[in-house]
SESE-713758 format. One line per 2 residues: number of its first residue (from 1); for each residue y, x, z of C-alpha. Coordinates in steps of 0.2 Angstrom, whole numbers. Layout:
<atoms>
NUM	Y/X/Z | ...
</atoms>
This chain:
<atoms>
1	242/102/-162 | 229/89/-168
3	239/72/-166 | 228/60/-155
5	217/46/-164 | 213/33/-154
7	197/29/-163 | 189/46/-159
9	182/40/-144 | 174/23/-145
11	167/32/-164 | 158/44/-153
13	152/33/-140 | 147/23/-155
15	135/37/-162 | 131/42/-148
17	124/23/-142 | 115/24/-161
19	106/42/-158 | 98/35/-141
21	91/20/-149 | 84/28/-163
23	76/38/-150 | 66/25/-142
25	54/19/-151 | 55/0/-160
27	46/-17/-150 | 33/-16/-164
29	30/2/-159 | 29/2/-144
31	17/-13/-144 | 7/-1/-156
33	8/12/-144 | 4/2/-128
35	-13/-6/-138 | -17/11/-143
37	-16/15/-122 | -25/1/-119
39	-39/4/-130 | -42/22/-126
41	-40/16/-107 | -54/4/-109
43	-64/17/-118 | -63/30/-105
45	-54/42/-117 | -44/50/-104
47	-34/65/-113 | -29/51/-126
49	-25/37/-114 | -15/49/-101
51	-3/55/-117 | -1/36/-125
53	4/30/-105 | 17/47/-107
55	25/39/-120 | 26/23/-116
57	36/30/-97 | 45/38/-110
59	52/23/-117 | 51/12/-102
61	52/23/-86 | 53/9/-76
63	36/-1/-79 | 25/1/-63
65	9/-2/-73 | 10/15/-86
67	14/26/-72 | -2/20/-62
69	-12/20/-78 | -4/37/-82
71	-10/42/-62 | -27/38/-64
73	-29/45/-82 | -25/63/-75
75	-38/60/-61 | -51/56/-74
77	-49/67/-86 | -49/83/-76
79	-60/90/-63 | -47/102/-56
81	-39/95/-41 | -24/105/-41
83	-20/103/-58 | -22/82/-56
85	-9/82/-41 | 2/93/-49
87	2/80/-64 | 1/65/-54
89	15/71/-43 | 25/75/-58
91	23/56/-64 | 28/51/-46
93	44/60/-44 | 48/52/-62
95	45/36/-54 | 54/38/-41
97	70/46/-52 | 69/30/-63
99	70/19/-47 | 52/12/-45
101	48/3/-30 | 37/12/-21
103	25/-2/-14 | 21/-7/-29
105	16/8/-37 | 5/13/-22
107	-3/-5/-25 | -4/-2/-44
109	-14/14/-41 | -25/6/-30
111	-29/-8/-41 | -31/4/-56
113	-44/15/-45 | -56/1/-38
115	-57/-7/-53 | -63/9/-61
117	-75/13/-48 | -66/29/-42
119	-58/22/-26 | -56/42/-20
121	-42/43/-34 | -31/32/-24
123	-35/40/-6 | -32/57/-13
125	-15/54/-23 | -9/47/-6
127	-14/60/2 | -5/72/-9
129	10/60/-11 | 11/64/10
131	12/82/7 | 23/81/-8
133	36/69/-2 | 34/71/18
135	47/56/17 | 34/46/13
137	21/50/25 | 23/32/36
139	22/23/20 | 5/33/15
141	-1/31/32 | 1/10/32
143	-5/10/14 | -23/19/20
145	-24/13/35 | -24/-7/27
147	-37/1/13 | -49/7/26
149	-48/-9/33 | -54/-15/17
151	-65/-4/15 | -74/-6/32
153	-71/10/37 | -70/9/58
155	-68/30/60 | -52/31/48
157	-47/13/54 | -44/22/68
159	-37/38/64 | -21/27/54
161	-19/16/64 | -17/28/80
163	-4/37/66 | 6/21/65
165	5/18/83 | 14/34/86
167	31/26/80 | 28/10/86
169	16/9/101 | 17/-12/104
171	16/-16/88 | 3/-30/88
173	-2/-28/70 | -7/-8/73
175	-14/-12/90 | -27/-26/83
177	-31/-13/68 | -35/0/82
179	-46/-11/92 | -55/-16/75
181	-57/2/72 | -63/4/89
183	-75/-13/91 | -84/-5/72
185	-87/11/81 | -95/4/95
187	-81/7/109 | -83/-10/116
189	-72/-5/131 | -61/3/122
191	-57/-12/109 | -56/-22/125
193	-42/-13/134 | -32/-12/115
195	-34/-31/115 | -28/-32/132
197	-13/-22/129 | -10/-36/115
199	-10/-50/129 | 1/-39/141
201	15/-39/130 | 27/-50/138
203	41/-48/123 | 31/-60/113
205	40/-78/114 | 31/-94/112
207	31/-100/94 | 37/-118/86
209	24/-131/84 | 14/-128/68
211	19/-110/68 | 9/-94/74
213	15/-75/76 | 3/-61/71
215	0/-58/89 | -4/-74/94
217	-18/-73/79 | -25/-55/84
219	-25/-62/102 | -36/-76/97
221	-47/-67/87 | -48/-53/100
223	-54/-66/113 | -66/-74/102
225	-74/-56/97 | -74/-51/115
227	-82/-67/122 | -96/-66/108
229	-100/-47/114 | -100/-52/134
231	-83/-46/138 | -79/-64/146
233	-66/-58/159 | -55/-50/147
235	-57/-63/134 | -52/-78/145
237	-37/-67/150 | -34/-64/131
239	-36/-81/128 | -22/-90/143
241	-11/-80/136 | -13/-85/119
243	-13/-103/123 | 7/-99/134
245	12/-93/115 | 4/-107/106
247	-6/-121/115 | -17/-131/104
249	-32/-141/106 | -43/-130/100
251	-36/-115/112 | -37/-129/130
253	-55/-132/124 | -59/-113/125
255	-48/-110/140 | -55/-125/151
257	-73/-119/145 | -69/-100/151
259	-63/-105/169
</atoms>
């Protein structure tokens, strides 16, 4: 029987650590690869950019920006959506396994896509992500809602606001987005009804001086909009509710003028 050597385990661990370190690029190599990746990306050389960002992900698997650029490069270099989505979902799973914050990754993909002038990459990536990882559905719906509000797409804004309201029917932020979508589509009565729902929420407590809530802000915006389009009765109701929650001299003048 071979006698136990107390140095075996520490020595073996040291050898593994040396091998692992040798497998990673040095800082100089890492910087060189990053510079090449950025050059390829800026020049629109998508095959090379995707390859370089893949190497960077291998070395730095928690870097959100590398995943975002790899995902957009995959979309730019190929025209076959099934192949694009398969590669993007592989990158998504790698990011999740590396514990990259999903909100940060989604935001980074959005920035890269819009900067490239190809916002559809962001939309398609999110849609594919929700299909691939169903637990992400509400995260994706919220991201798409913010995106369509930014893009001033009232039909899609209403669609995703309703999707978010399915889980939180009294959420004033989602209700306000729904009303904005309805207003953009020309559904003035529908928008007024939705804003009245916000005003009718009796669970909101008055806010301390100097502070306002999202519900209050939504109500003031709604009241001003309704007043501008001639729905003065609805506007007055919402103004009074907003004043009850957070009285201000400006709202006081508006409520007095509405009487």
